[in-house]
N, C-alpha and C positions, 0 to 999 in steps of 0.2 A: 375883873370884868372880861367876859368873852368878847373877842373882836368879831363883830357881825354887822354887815350892812343891812339897811332897811330892806333892800331888794332881796337879799338872801333870806332874811327873816320871813318876808311875805311869801317867798317861794316855798320855804319849809312849812309854813302854816297851811298853804294851799295843798301841799302834798299830804299833810296830816289829815286835812278835811276830806280830801278825795279818798283816802284810805278808809275813813269812817263811812263814807257814802258807799264805797264798794262793799264793805262789810255788811251794810244794810241791804244791799242788793243780792248778796250771795245766796240767801235762802230761796229766792225766787228764780235766780239764774242758774243754769246748769254748771257753769264753770267760772273761775275768776276772770278769764278772758272775756266771756260773755258779759259779766258784770261791768268790766271796764268799758266795753263797747257801748253798753246801754247808758252808762254815765256820760260817755262822750256825746252820744246822740242828745241826751237831755241838755247838756251844756251848750251844744251847738244850736239847738232849735228852740230853746226857751230862754227868756231873760233870767238873769242871775237870781232875782228875788223870787223866782218860781222853782228853783232847783230843789230846795228842801222839801217843799210840798210834793213835788213830782216824785222824789225818791221815797217819801213816806207812802204815797199811793202805790207805787210800784212794789214796795216791800209787802203790801197787803194783797198782792197778786192781781192788781188791776193791769190789764194789758198795756204795754208801752204805747201802742197805737192810739188807744183811747186817751192816754195822758197827753201825748204830743198832738193828737187830733187828726193824724193822717198817716197814710202808708204809701210809699212809692209803688207805682204799678206801671211798668214800661216808662213812657215819657210823661206820664201823669202823676200828680200827687193826689191820691184819693182821700177825701175827707172821711173820717171814721168817728163813730160814737157808739155808746152802749145800745144793745138791742138789735144791732146789725152785725153780721159776720164780717170779720176782718179779712181783707184779701191776703192770699198766701202767694209765696214765690212760685210754688208748683203750678198754680193757676195762671200766673203771669207768663210762665215759661211756655205753656202750650198755646196760650192766646197769641203770643208773639209769633210762634211758628205758623199758626193759621194765617195771620196777617201777611206774612211773607209769601205764602202760597197764593193769596187772593189778589195780590197787587196787579196782576196782569188781566184780571177780569173786570170788564167795564160796567156790567149791570148785574146786581145781585140783591136779593132780599134775605136778611138774616133775622132770626128770632132767638133771643136768649131767655131761657126759662130758669126761675129761681135766681134772679139777678142780684139780690143783695144790695151792695153799694152801687151797683151798675158798672163795676170795674171792667168786666169783659166787653160789653157793648160800647162803652165809652172809649176804651182804648182802640177798638176796631173803628168806631166812628171818627175818632180823631186822626187815625192813621190812614183811613180809607174814606175820605169825605164824600166820595161819589156814590157810596152804597147806601141803601135804605135799611135801617136797623130798628127793630122793635124789641122790647124787653118786658118781662112780666115777673111779678112776685105777689105772694099772698099777704105779705107783711106791709102794713101801712107805714111802719117806721122805715122799712127798706125803701119803699117808693118815695117817701119824703126825702130821704138822704140821697137817693140816686138822682132825683131831680135837682137837688142842690149841687151835686157834683157836675151834672150837666151844665148848669148855669155858670158855675165857677170857671169851667174850661171853655165856655162859649161854643159848645158842640150842638149843631142844629139838625143833624141827620139821624138822631136817636130819639125814639119815643118810648116812654115808660107808662105802663098801665097795670091795673090789677089783673091777676090771673091765677087760677088754681089748677095745677097740673092734673088733678084728679077729675076735673070737669070734662066730660066727653064732648061738650060743645064749646070748649075753650076758644077755638080759633074762629068760630062763626063763619066758616067757609074760606077764610083767608089762606093764601098759599105762600110758601117760602122756599128758598133754595137750600139754606143751611140752618140747622138747629144746633145751638150750643147750650150747655147746661152744667152747672156745678151744684147738683142737688144734695140734700142731706143723705149721707151714706154711711155714717158711723152706727154700728149696731148698738142696741140698748146695753148689751153686755159689755162691749168695749168702752162705752161711755162711762160706765160705773165701776169697772174693775181695775182702775189705775192706769189704763192705756191713754187716757185723755189728760192733758196738762191741767193743773189746778186752776190756773188763770182762765183757761177756757171754760171749765166747769162752773166757775163762780161768776163769770161775766158775759160770755157770748151766748146768744139765744139757742136754746135746745132745739127750737123749731127749725133752725137752719143747719143743725148738725146731725140729728138722729134720724135715720131712715134706712131703707134696705131695698130689696128687689122690687117692691111695689112702685118705687119712683121710676125705675127703668122701664117697667111695664107701662106705666102711664106716659112716660116720655115717648116711647115708641108708638103706642096705640092711640094716644090722645093728641100727639103733636106731630111726630115725624110722618106717619102714614097719612093722616087727614090733610096735612099741609102739602102733600106731594113733594116734599123735600127730596133732594138727591144727595144730601150729605148731612152728617151729624158728628158731633164731638162732645162726649160726656165725661166729666171727671167722675172718679169712683175710688173705692177703698180697697178692693180685693179682686182676686181672679174670679170668684164665683159671680160677682156682679157683671164682670166683663163677659163671661161665657153665657150668662143668662140673657144679656142684651143681644148678643150674637144669635142666640137661638130663636129670637122673636122675628127675625128677618128672613125673607125668602131668598132664593138663589139669584135674584136680580142684584143683590147687594154683595159688595166685598167689604170685609171688616178687618180691623187690626187692633191690637192692644198696644198702647203707648206707655213706655216707661219714662219716668222723669229723670232729672239730672242726678238724683241719688240712687238710680237704678231700681226704683220701686214702681210697681204697676200703678198707674195714675189715671189712665183714660181708656175708654173704648171709642173707636170712631169708625165711620164707614162712608161709602159712596156708592151710587148706582153706576153700574158699568156703562161706559160711553158718555156719561154726563160731564158737565163742566166741573162738578165737584170731585172728579177723579184726580184733580191736583192734590187732594189730601193723601193720595197713595204714597207720596214721596216725603211725608213728614217723618 
């Protein structure tokens, strides 16, 4: 008989089971390290009796955020569920940079368009409780979830409402200082030609993903200019979208292209010369 303690046997059994789970996760994860990390998150955030089901779901390309039910975003844990776009680290990164630049401004009205889970305005509202923030989306699923996230975190200075960015009367005369947006910006071609991850294709809403220059045209002409905003910050997918947005603005505006932490073009942003939104210049 092999000399083996119960503790050693249990450890060996756990290691074997973990290896089986990692093998199940490998087809959907890019690397073994990513599979191990996802397994750690599942084991940390779910009760043990849910691990098998979670791994089975993940192996079928269901996004981990939908399985765990949330995604960290700055200091908030944002609730996630199907039919609403999952917040990304790239969006979190530029949102935090804006927040840091706005801390010294005592009075400001912000509008976030295509808000999804509400992650951008909620993190701003949580971090800058003295500011007035509104957010819009065309999706009823997104608005329902964003309001749930607002309630979960007890944020009182953010208001969510229905809004279609292509509606020329969207703002009904209301004015804002800063406009933010993470609109749909993936081209139909890139969406279908293998550039988009399988889990995204199968589960996240195409409505929140696929779009192009028409969104940036609408953001400028239906939101930025009618609102008399003096600053904006838009996420995007390529240089063409950035240059197009810049071309829509007159000489009163200064604009820049922002690269994310992976050195990829991620946003176009701008401010009116001499306005309080000139703080964006130093992002």
